[in-house]
C-alpha positions in Angstrom: 100.4 134.2 116.0 101.6 132.0 113.2 99.6 129.5 111.2 100.6 126.6 108.9 97.8 127.4 106.5 94.7 129.1 106.2 92.5 126.1 107.5 94.6 126.2 110.8 93.8 129.8 111.1 90.1 129.3 110.6 90.0 126.4 113.1 92.0 128.5 115.7 89.5 131.4 115.3 86.4 129.0 115.7 87.9 127.4 118.7 88.5 130.7 120.3 85.1 132.0 119.5 83.5 128.8 120.9 85.3 128.9 124.1 84.5 132.6 124.6 80.8 131.7 124.1 80.9 128.8 126.4 82.5 131.0 129.1 80.6 134.2 128.6 77.1 133.5 127.3 74.0 131.6 128.3 72.5 129.0 125.8 68.8 129.6 125.6 65.7 129.0 123.5 64.5 132.1 121.8 61.3 132.0 123.7 63.2 132.9 126.8 64.0 136.3 125.3 60.5 137.3 123.8 61.1 135.6 120.3 59.2 132.9 118.5 60.4 129.5 119.7 60.8 128.6 115.9 63.7 131.0 115.8 65.7 128.3 117.6 68.5 128.5 120.1 70.8 131.6 120.8 73.7 132.4 123.0 73.0 135.7 125.1 74.8 138.0 127.6 74.4 141.5 128.6 75.9 143.0 125.5 75.3 140.4 122.7 73.2 137.7 121.2 75.1 135.2 119.1 73.9 132.4 116.8 75.8 129.8 114.8 75.7 130.9 111.2 73.8 127.7 110.3 70.8 129.0 112.6 71.0 132.6 111.6 68.4 132.4 108.8 65.8 131.2 111.3 66.7 133.9 113.9 66.3 136.5 111.0 63.0 135.1 109.7 61.2 134.0 113.0 62.9 136.5 115.3 62.9 139.6 113.1 66.6 140.0 113.2 66.8 140.7 109.5 65.8 144.2 110.5 68.7 144.8 112.8 71.1 147.4 111.8 73.9 145.8 109.9 76.4 148.2 111.6 75.6 146.2 114.8 76.1 142.8 113.3 79.5 141.0 113.2 80.4 137.5 111.9 83.5 135.8 113.7 84.2 132.4 112.5 81.1 130.3 112.5 79.1 132.8 114.7 77.1 135.8 114.0 76.9 138.4 116.9 74.3 141.0 117.2 75.1 143.9 119.4 72.8 145.4 122.1 73.5 148.8 120.4 70.5 147.6 118.2 67.1 148.3 119.7 65.7 144.9 118.7 68.7 143.1 120.3 68.5 145.2 123.5 64.8 144.4 123.9 65.5 140.6 123.7 68.3 141.0 126.3 66.1 143.0 128.5 63.3 140.4 128.1 65.7 137.6 129.1 67.1 139.5 132.1 63.6 140.4 133.3 62.4 136.9 133.0 65.6 135.6 134.8 65.0 138.2 137.5 61.6 136.9 138.1 62.8 133.2 138.3 65.4 134.2 141.0 62.8 136.1 143.2 
């Protein structure tokens, strides 16, 4: 893939990441995955929790994600992805899936 300039590359990466999130993640309040509502809104699926970089400080502070192992945190474009390989993240995903299963039943 060729880009005219660095800004075009950044825009293309962000567009790709945002499309992937729209297609593969649920947008939820952090209270739905067992976190303080003040942590804001996250995107969640079975393997990751993602947050826009502008909201990452809230998730770190109110959600305790500052304690996540940095080996399992990846920034791509404007989004930060927390892998379920970290225990804190996996617990949130499990809490969300359990709550969703209860709503379906």
